[in-house]
N, C-alpha and C positions, 0 to 999 in steps of 0.2 A: 537792466536788471540783476545782481547774480543771484542766483537760487540761493535757497537757505537748504542746507547740508545739515544731516541726524542719522544722529546710529542710533539702530535699533534690534533690539531682540525680541524674535516671538517664539511661538514653540507651534510647528502642527505636524497633525497625523502622518505615519511614514506615509501613506498610500500618497499624498498629496503634497510631497515634502520638497518635491524638484518641479511644483507648477508656476511660473512667473507671478499667474493672476492672482495663484492663493497665497504669496507672497507680499504681493501689492493689496491685498484687500487686508488680512494682518498688518500692518504697517501706518493702514487710510485709516485703521481703528484702534490703535494704538495714539497714533500723532491727532486724531482726531478730525481728518480730512476723508474729504471723498475721491476714491480709488485715482479720479483721474486728474488730480492735482499733482499724483509721484510723478514725476519725468522718466527719473533712471534707480536704478539699485544694483549695488554690486557687493557680495557675497566677502564677508570676513571672517567668517566663522560659521564651524560644522560642526555639529556632534549630535551622537547617537542616544540618549535616553532608553535602554529597555531591564530598565527595573521593575518594570511594571508589564502587565498585560499587554495592556495596550501601549505600543512603541511610540515614541515621540523623538520628531528629531529639533534643535535646539539649533536654531541660525540667528546669525546676523551680520546685519545689513547697511551700512552707507543708502542711504536715501538722499536724493535730491527733489523737490519739491519746485516744479514748476521751471524745470529747467536740465541740464547733464551738468552729471558728476564730473570734476575737473579730468582730464587725460592721463590715465597713469600710462609713465615709458616703460620701453622691456628693461629688464633687469636683466644688467650689466658689470662686470666686473674690470677696475683699472686702475695703472698707476702710474707715476713721474716716472720718464727716466733717470736711471742713477744717477748719482754723480760720478763723477771720475775716478775717484778712490772711494768707492763705498765700502761701509764695517763690514764684515764679511763673519755669517754666521752660518755655522756646520749645523743641520740636523740631522741627527741621525733616526732615521724611521719614517715614512711615507706613511700611515695614517693619519684618519681625526686633527691627529695634535699635533705632525710633522707638518703636511698639507696648510691645514690651516694658519700654522707658524710660520712660517714659507710665506703665503700671502700676503699678511700682515709688516713679516720683514719688508718687503718691493714698498708697501704703501710706505712705509717709514725712510727709505731710505735707505736699507741694509743691500747686502746679497744674500741670499740664501743657497747655499752648498746641499743638496737631500743627498745623502748616502744612504740608501736601501740595500738591504742586504740580499731581497729576494728580487726579482722579476718583474718587468710589467703587466699590468694587466690584462693584455690579450696574449705574451709570453706563459703568464702563469696561468692561465684557465687550461691550457695545453694539458701541464701539472697534476691536475687534479685527476686527471685520467688515473693514472699509476695507483693514484689510492682507494680509488675508489673500485676500481677491476683488478687490480693485483694485488692492493693489498701494502704497497712498497710506498714511503713516505720519499718524497723530494726534500729535503731535510730545512732547504733557503729558500724552496717554495713549493705552499700550499696552502691550506684553508688557511692558518692562522700571518705567515709573513707573503710578505712580496705588497706590489703597489697599492693602497690604498688598506691594506692591516686587514685583520681579521673580519672587520666589518665589509670589505665588499662582496664578500661571497655569504654574504649572509642576510634577514631581514632587511637589515636597513631602517631599522626600529628607529627615529627622533622624539621619541617619548623620553623627559630626561624633568626633573624635580628644580632643576635650577626657578631661583624663583627673578631672576633678574630677566625679564622679559624682552628688554631691547635687545637685548647680545644674542641670546634665543634666532629674536626675529631675524638677528642679522645672520645667522646660522643661516637660517633657511631661507636668506637671498640670496649668500653667493652660492649654494647648493644648487639653486633654483638659477642662477645668472651663467652656471656649468653645464647645467641639462636636464634637471632632475624636474619633476612631474610639478607643473604647480600648487597640485590639489596640498600639498604640505605645507601650503603657506595660511590654509584654510583649515584644515581636518584638527581637530581637535588629538588623534592619536598617527599623526603620520607615520608615513613609512614610504621609500623609495622602492624596494626590490633588487632581490641578487640581481635579477637578470639588465635591470638600469644603473647599478653603481659605478661597474668599472666604463662603464662611458663619459662620467661624472669626472672620474677619479684622472681618466686619463684629459677630459678639458682640463680640469687645475693643474695638474703637471700642464701641459701646454700653457697656461696662462702665467705659470710662474719662469719659463722658459722665456716666453716671448718677455715678460718684463723683465729682463738679465739675470735670474739666477740658474742655477743647474740642477738637476739632476742628475746621479748615477745608480745604476741599478748594478747589482749582483754584488756588492762592495759592502763585505760585512766586517761592521770594527773590530776589531779583536785588542787594540791596547790604546793607551793616552799617553801621548807623554807633556808632562807637566816640568815647572822649574817654579822659587821659593814659593809654593802653592795657588798659582795658577797656574790654568793649563796654557800649554799651547799649541798642542795638537794633537791629531787622530791617526792611529796607524792601522790600516784596512787589512785581512787575509793577504792579500797578492802583496802586500808591503808598499803600497804606497803612501807617503803622510797627505793631512790635508791640515797644513796653518788652518789657524780659527782666533778673532776677535772673541769670540763667544760658541759654547756649545749648547745647543736645546738638546735635549736626549729623552727622546718620544718612538720608545722601542719598542712600546706593548710588553704587556703582561708575559709572554711566552718566552720572551727574550731571555731567559735564565743564566746566560753566561754572560752578559752583559750586568749581572748582580755578583756573580762571580770575579768576574775581573776586579767590582769597584773593590769587593773585599777583598780580592787580592793585594791593589794597595791600600787599604785598611784605610777607607774612607768609609763613612760612619754610615751604617743602612741602617732601619728598624723593621722590628717583627710588625706587621700588622694581622689585625682580623679578615678571614674569609671564606669562603664558603665549597662545600663539596660533596657532591650527591648521582644523581641520574638525570637521565632523558626519559617523560613520564610519558607518553600515547596514546590518544585514545581515537578514535573516531571524529572527523568533525562533527558528521553528522550528530553525534550523542551530544559534544558542545553545544549545538546552534542549537539546540531540542531545550537544553536546560536555559542558557543567558538568554534566548527569544521564546520562552515557554509557547513552544510549537509545543502540536500533536504528536505521536509518536511514527504515523505517515507521513507528516506537513512538510514543504521543503522550507528550505528557507528565501524570502521576498524577495527577487529581485534587487529590490535598494538593500540588500543588511550586506555587508562585508562579513565574512570568515568570522565568529564569534573570539573572543581569546576569553580569559579570567588572569584574576590576581589572587592568587592566596598567601595567608600569610597569618604564622600564630609564635607565641613564644614559651617554650617549652625548659624549663630546667637553667632558667637564665641566657638561653642559646637558640635564635631564632633555627625556624624550617618555613623555608619558605618557593614561590615557585620563581624562576628567573628565566627572562627572555622567550616568555611565548611567546611561539611561532605558528599563528592559526594556519590553515591551508597549505603546511608545510615540511618537515622533509628533518630527518635526521644527519646529519654526516659525520666522517671521521676527520676530528682537529689534530691529530695526532704533528711534531713536530720534528717527531725521533721515533726508528724505524724499533726498538722495543718497547711501544707504549699503546695503546689502545685508550683514546682519549674520543666523547662526544661532544658535538656543539647541535643545533637547532640554525634553520633557515627558509624561507620562503620568497618564493615569488612574486612579484609587483602583485597579479592576480591572486595569489593569497587562495590556490584552487586545488589545490593535493586535495586527499579524498581523508588525509590525517592532519592531526593538530597536538604539538608534541611541544612540551615546558623544559626547564632544569627543576630538576623541585630537587632543593639543596638543605641545609644545615650549618650551621654557624661553625668557624672553627677559630677561636682564641687563640692567640700566643700562649697562656698557660696552658694548655690540653697538650701541647706538647712539649712538654717539660724535660724526658725521657729521649726524645730527640734532641734537643737544645745543649744537652751534656754534651753529648760532639761537634752538632755541626751548628750549634749556635743560630745567629739571626737567620741563618739558610733553614731554617730546623724546617716552615711548611712549605719552602721546594722539596727536601727532600721525602715528607708527606705525602704532594702531589705525585711526584713519582712510581714512590710504592702503589699509589692506586693505582696510575697507568700501567705500571710493571705484571700487578695482577692481574689485571684485565687484559690484558696482550694473552699472559697464560693461561688465561678462563679462553680467551676465544677462543684459542687453540691454533690460529695462525692468521698471517696476516692482518687486515684490519675486522678482520670477526668480532664483532663484542658480546661479551657476554648477557642474557636477556633473561628476564625473569617473569611470571603475569603477576600483576599487583598480590590477587589475593594469594598466590600462595607464597610471595613475598612476607604479607599478614601474621599468613600463619603459618613461616618458618618452616616451608617445606619444597623439597622441588617441584620445578614444572614438569611435567612431563610431554609435552609439548606448550609450542609457542605462535603466539597471530602472528598472521601479516602485516608486517612492518614496512617505514619509508627508509628504513635502511639499508641504502644498499649493497656494501659489504657483507653484506649477512650477519645473520646473531647465533648465538648453540645458548643452551641452558644452562645457567650458572647459580649457585646458591649467594643470589647477592646479600640474603639476610647473615650471612657470615663474612663476609668479606672488607665491613666500615668496622671499624672497632665499632666493641658491644655496649657503649654508651648513646655513641652513634646511631646505632640503628636501632635501640630504643626510643630514641628521639622522631627519627625519621617513620617510625610505626605509629605513633604516638602521632603525628603532626597528619599522615597522612589519614587517620581515621577520624579526626576533626575536618577535615578536607572533606570528607564524603559525607560530613552533614550538611556540605552547605552545599555542593554539586549532586543531585541527584544521579546513581551510576555512575559517577567515579570510581568506583571502588569496584566493576565491572570487570567479570572472565575473562574482556576483550584487552581489558587495559593492560601495557606494557612497560614496564623499566628494562633501560641498557647503562649499563655503565661505563666507563664513570666521566659523569660532569665534571671535570677539576677545574676549568678553568676561566672562572665567574671572575674573579679576581684574583691581583697579586698577592700575595701572600707575605712581600715585603715593600714598604715604602722608603723612597730615595729623599731623605730631608731634605729642605732649604729653608731661607730665612726669611721672615717672613716681609719684610722690607723688600729689597734688595732680588729673593727668590732665588737666591744663586744655591748652590750643596754651603755651607759649613766651614765644608774643608779644603774648601777648592771652590776658587774665583774663577768665572769665566762659567764654572759648569751649571749649566739650569733645566734640574730633571724635571720631566712635564709630561700630562696626562696616565694614562691608563698606566702603565707599566709605572710610572712612578706612585702610582699612590694617590694621587689627585684627580682622578677622573671615575666614568664607570658606563662608560656607552659610547656613541659618536658626538652628543650634542656636547657635554660636559666635556670631552675630550680636546674637542673643536673651538671650546669656548678658553678652557685653559692653554690651548695654543694662540691662543690670542694674544694671552695677558701674558705668559710667560717669553713672545715675541718683544709687547712690549715693554720690560724687563730687559731682556736680551739686548734691545737694540737703542737702550738711555744712555 
């Protein structure tokens, strides 16, 4: 007789949330059976509810009554051999959009040829040392460019607002098949960590190669060849030309030269909203105390992860919000050229740094940049970003030293005499950040931060630090595409994709867009 299988949601106090006997008793109570009738349980979802002082854990379990659950196979990825003359799809960029697009092309019997301007993940790691220790940016191999894209050496957060849970689950399954921890399948807010992500993306590259695709590093695309309104080939900086049946452009939001290339060819681009601001840093202990309702000297319980937060408000029709919050993390230099300073956040899988940091940004709409647009047109947002980054470089005084200011001083509009400790390795220098954004944006940031200080106790403390500038939240330019074919309206065979094209906002949404665009490019 086959066992009856039920899916059960239970809520347990934190201290017994890992006790399987407590699981069994709670499931039995809900199902109206004795605990000994439950043969086997399997965790499907785990989330923490810390809204009240007594912290609860919500669990979803598959439960077998009177027997065992069906055995689950280890997750793996494979594809059929390519046909003798497959459709060839050039993919520019090896971030999540590009990698998932390449895997999907292979599943559909097309041959992906991935062209990446940066280096493979192993070599790329060595290129982070000069930017951290010498303040010198290797311009095609850094925190933004290289195998895996900007996410490789970041927190690896997999949170998404996507509502199509089936495709999202598929993204997680492919990541696990390539070495990501299985807990991402069950955690409500999964993350992988910058120490684990490089091996995952290397395994994905190996699948692409074994499936019959190609991956070429240090192949920077500098031009497109077109004939009669159709893409013919792409040309790289070393003079190579790659013919293509289709081109998936998945370059990420920091490849500004790609926007300039398309603009030179008079291909349609659109200005879009984006956001700029700072990295804000606190002690992780302060965030833990507030989010988990701990006493002043009470340590975070072992079963709780480093606490995070999300803050958002709207002021004068513009957003002010936290972005890419990194609990137990580090602030890192994300510049892609040597005349700029850009900051971003990252965490290791353990999230055990004593610091918590987050982007703290305000929305910039195209109409906010009308003066720049008079000269620079649709690329005005790129120019605005660059101006902020260059001002940060100048204020930092050299290398990748970043301008910093105590949060309380920023709110009061005065210079900081001293700065607190920071996780930002290249170092910080006191600077008047309150004077470095446009006045209207500074006013919004101050009002928004004041609101957030009423939501999280001591958020506006003396030890809170702002570091400038966080400018790469998203692209200020959208590369348009047709709704039905997903091709660029001016160039057949060109498929804009992912975050750089303006259709994603993180690892999972970029991966989902990669799958969708690959379907269109292989049709």
